Each structure stands twice: as structure tokens, then as C-alpha cells.
N, C-alpha and C positions, 0 to 999 in steps of 0.2 A: 523262135522269138515267143514272147508271152505279151499279154495284154496288160496296161495300164490304164485305168479308166478315173477320170477326174472325179472327186465325191460327191459332185452333184450332176453326174454324168455328161459335162460339156462338150467333154473330148474324149477321145480314145486314142491312144499310141501303143505301137508294138516296141519292146526293149529287147535286147539281147539277152538270152537264158542267165549268163555270167554277170547279170548286174542285179544290185538290188536297191529299193526303195531305202533312200538312206533317212528322210523326215521322221519316220518312225523311230526308228534306231536313236536318233540324236537327241529325239526331244522336242525338233521343229514342229509346228503346227501344220496341219493337213492341209495346205493351202498352197498357192504361188509362193515362192516358187518351189517346184516339186524337183527334188535332186536325186540324182542316181550316181552309183558308182561301182566300178567291180568288187564283188565279194572279198577276193584275196588278191593281194599284190595290186592296188588300185594304184593306177596310173594318172588319173584326172578325173573330174566331177562334171556330170550334164547335167543340166538345169532347164527345165520348163517351166514358164508362167503363160499364165492365160486371163486378160481382162477385159471387162467388159466398158465399151466406150464410156458410160459413165464413171468408171474407176480409173482411169487413164486415157488421158488425150492422143486420139489415132494419127499417125504422120499419114496425109492423103497422097502421098506418094508411092506407099509401101503396095504391093501388088495384093489384089483382092482375089480369094476365093469362095466358093460357095458351101452350104452346109452337105454333109454326108459325102464330100468327094476327099481322097485322099492325092497323092502326087503334087501339092501345094507348092507356088512358087514363093521364095525366100530370098530377100535381100540378104547375101552374106558379109561380113565386114571382119576386120582382123584388129584388136585395138594394140598400139603399141607398147611395148611393155619389155623390160631388160631381162627378165628374169622368166616369167611365164608366157605360156601361149595363150591367147584369149582371143577364142572365135566367138561369133555373135551372130544369130539368124533371126530375122523378122518377117512376119507377114499378117496381113487382117483376113480373118473369114466372116461376113456379114458385119455384125456390130462389136466384134471379138480381135482384139491384138494378141497375137502369139510372138513371145520373145524366146530364144534359146540360147543357150551359153555352156560352152565347154572350157573349161581350165585345167591346163596341164602344165608340168614342167619337163621339157625335153630335156635329155641328156644323150650323148652319144650309144649308152649301153640300151637306154628305153627308145630309142627315134622309129623302131622298126613297129615296135608295139605300141606307141602313140599313132603312128600312121594308122594301125588298123583300126584303133578307138574313133578316130576321129571320121574313117568309113564307117564305123558302126553307128556312130551317132547320126550321118547322113542317110544311113538305109534306116535307120528309126524314126527321123523325120519324114522321111517319102511316106510313111502309113498314118501319119497324123491325120485324123479326121473329127472336124469340129460338127457335133449332131446337132441335128434339129430338135426343136423342144418335145416334139411328140416321139422320138425315140431314145429320150434320157432317162426316162422310168426303167426301159427295158435293160438298158446299157447297165444302171447301177444295179439292178436285180441279178443280173448273169454276173457282175464281176461279185458280189456278197456271195452268191451260190459257188462260184470258182475258188473263193476263200476259205469258204467253210468246208469244202472237199479236200483242199489242201490241209487244213487244220486236223482233218478226219483221219488222211494218211499220214502225218507226221505223227499223230497218237500211234501209230502202230510201232515206231521206232521207240518211244518211251514202253511200250508195252512190251517188245522183244527185250528191251536192256532189264525190266522188271524182273521177266523171265529169267535171265543171264543172272542176275543178282539174287535170285529167291527172294525177292522183296514182294512179299504175298500182297501187303498193305498198298505198296504202289499198284500193283497190277489191279487191285479192287478197284481203286479210283479210278483209273484210266478205262477198265471194264464199263464202270458206269457210266463214265463220259461217253464210251462209245454207243453204249445203249441209248441214252440220249438223243445222240447225234442222229442215228438210223431213225428211230421215232422220230425226230424232226422232219426227216429226209421224208419217211413217209407219209408225215401230215401235209408238208407242201406238195408233195406229188398227187397227193388222192385231191386236194382243191385244185389243181390243175384241170386233173378228170373231171370234177363235178362241174366245173367253172369254164371248160373248156378253152382254156389259157395257157399262153407259155411264161407269165410272170410267175414269180416266185413271193410268197407271204414271208416278207425279211423280218416279222416278228419272231419268226420260229429260227431264222439262220444267223441274225445278227443282233448283238446286244451293245449299242453303245453305253459310255460312262452314267449319261443321263436318262437312258430308257428305264422302263420299268420291267424287271425280269419276269420271264415267263418260267417258273422254276418247275425243278421234275415232276413233280406231283401233278402239276398242270397238266404237263405233257400225256403222262400216264393215262390222265382223267380224258383226254382229249383224243387219245389213241383208241381208249376203249368207247369212246361216243361214236367216232366215225367208222368204227367195227373193224379197224385194224388190227387189234389185238383181242383175245379173248379173255372174259371174265378169270380164268384160271391164269392165264398171264398176268394180267393186271394185279391179282392178289402175291403172284411170285415178285413182280417188280415191287410191291410195297414191303415185302416181308425182307427183299434183299437190301431195300433203302432204309430200313430201320437197321438191319444187320451192320452195313456198311457205317450208318452214322454212330453206330456203338464201338465198331473198331476205331474209328477216326477221331470221336469227341471222347467216349468214354474207356478207353482201353485200360488206362490205369486206374479208374476208379469202381471196376466192374470184375467181376470173375471170368471174364473171358479167358481162352487159354490162348497161347499162341500158336499150338497144333489147330487150332478150330479154323484159324486164318485161311488155312490151305483149302478145306473143304467149303468156306465162303468163295472163296477167289474159282474155285471149279462151277459151283451152281451159278457165279456169275458170267464164267465164260459159256456154257451150256446155255443159259438164256439168251444172252447177245448173240449167239449163232441163231438161234431161233427167229430173234428179230430181224437179223440180215436177211435170212432167206424170205421173211415177209417183204423187205424192202425190193427184195430181186423180184418178187411177184408183183409188185404193184409197179416197177418199173416195166416189165414184162406188160403189162397191161395199158400202159400208156402206148408203147410201139406196136402193140395189137391195134389199138383203137386210131392211133394217129394223132393222139392227145398230147400237149406239154412237152417239156424237155425230151423225152425219151421220143416222142413221136415221129420223128424221121429216122433215126437212126437205131440200130439194132443194140441197146445196153450193154451186153456181152458180146459185142463184137470185139475181134484182136486190134488192140491199140498200134498205131502205127509208131515208131521211134521218135519222133518229133514230139508226139502227143505225150508220150512217155515222160522225155525230158524236159518238156513244159512242166508238168506235175512235180516232177522232182527240182524243177527250180524254183518252183512255188513254196515245195515243202523245205527247201534250203532258206528260203526268206521266213517261213513259219519259226524255224528252229533259229536260225541266226547264230549258229554255234559248229563251230571246228568240229566237235564229236561226231555231228551226224552229216556234216556235209559231203555231199555225193558230186563228184566230178562229172560234169557235161561233155 
């Protein structure tokens, strides 16, 4: 299973790996109800909603739970409907009302599948935790970090496709993205070491539509300032940045030749690997000093199968494309 975290860190819940978060895909707001379905061959929809007592009146007869505790007690009901099966669950934690719903349309052909999905819903609800206010910032921080990692992993699918198709311009653009991502990770991990903290500086890992962006050149300058990269690497980054912009924005109006693109792509790949190795050293520094995200576990340990599948599931969500879908 994988984590879903409320945008404000109010709750966490684990959901099956073959479910995807629906709100982002269909253009719903990122708020209650939070909806989930199977990625393929969907049989029903699971929704969970969370309301503060100031938003919705709480029934005093509902079971009451505490912050930071799972295995909550729910009142379960089924709404009568001639065509659909509609199951409802409700519980209260401190000042928050939680309501969950699963809607499906059982038939003779899908009855076993529907039963399995309902079991998954109940297993998922057993993991629901309403977080106390002091734990929410950390939950949000970890959630954004994991999504950043999944996006970085997904970029390799695009990169390999670019190689297969001999699309050098696409390869250059993706490589530039990966260098930027590696440097951002270097920066947030360095900050964790310097501040002896487990929190991530989210300005470097997530950009909301309304946020003021931190552009690549700012990242290069910050990495140099923090002694993450050398002045030579800094200059190489700037040179490649200018070449990439020439390729992307001025290919037609300049004398740049298509044959030159392969050499630019190679330069990007070599520098990308240099930066990745710098990141590897900073990860090990965290582990050796017992500080930050990698302070407890060796960052280069062999991953268990369930951890790999969790990453693959998040990559599936990032792509939301049959072309790159990985069966789990």
C-alpha cells in the first residue's frame, strides 16, 4: 500500500497500489471528497472526506477516536439503491468528522472483484490516522518529497523513450530537468545536515501554481554557495543552459546544426552523472552523521519488493498513461 496525505497534513491513509488519486486527473479541487479508483478496469469509486466541526455538524453518537491512532471504529451503513451498491463509513477524531463512501455496480461477472475491492476499502480505512497539529508539517514535507522522487523516477521513462526514438532535443530537456532535480535534492539534504533537521525545505521540491518559482540559475547559484558544486561545474551548467535554450527556442533562427545536438546531449549526460554522484555523497554523509532523511537507513541499501512496487505505483500516477503503466 502507499500513503495518501491530506494537503494540510490533517490525516494520512494507506491506499492500494493499484488505485489512483482521481481528483487531479478529472480536474476536481484537491479537497474533500478525495476520490480513488483502479487505474484500469475500474469497478467502483472510493471517497474519503474530512471536515472540522466548524465546517460540518458532528453527530454525537458516532464513535470517537484520538489523534495519531489507527484502527479507528466506524459506523458502517448501506444506502438502499436498486442499481448501485453504496457503502458508507463514519467516525470522529477529536474535532474532525471522517466520512467514507464506496460506490459500485455489482453484476454476476464482477461480483468477486467487487468483494475484493470492498475488502481493500476496509483495509485502507483501518490505516487512517488523524494527525495532531504538531505532526502535520512533517507529514506534508514527507509527502512532497516522495512525490518529487516519483516524478524524478518517471523522468527516466521519458529519457529512455527519447533514446529509443533518437530524439536528442527531448533527451536534452529531460537531462536538464534531472540535473535540476539532483541539485534540489542536494540542497535540501545539505540544509538538513546544517540545521540537524528531518524537514525538507519545500520551496525547492514543490512549486504550486501560485508560488514564486525558483529557477534553474538560482539553483545553480545556491549549489555553488553551499559548496555542493565547484566553480568549474557551475560554469559548465551555465554554458549548457545557454546551449539548451538555443536548441529549444532558437533552433530555427540560428545556424545551429542538428548534428551538434548529439554532442550537447552527451555533455548533458556526463554532467548529469557528475551531479548524481555528488548527491550520492551527500546522502552517505547524512547516514554517517545520523542526520536527516537518510540518517537512520543506508540510502544505498537493497530495497524490498514492496518498496519498489510502491515507487512504481507512484510513477504510474505521475504518468497516468497506459504507455508507461507498470503492472504490480
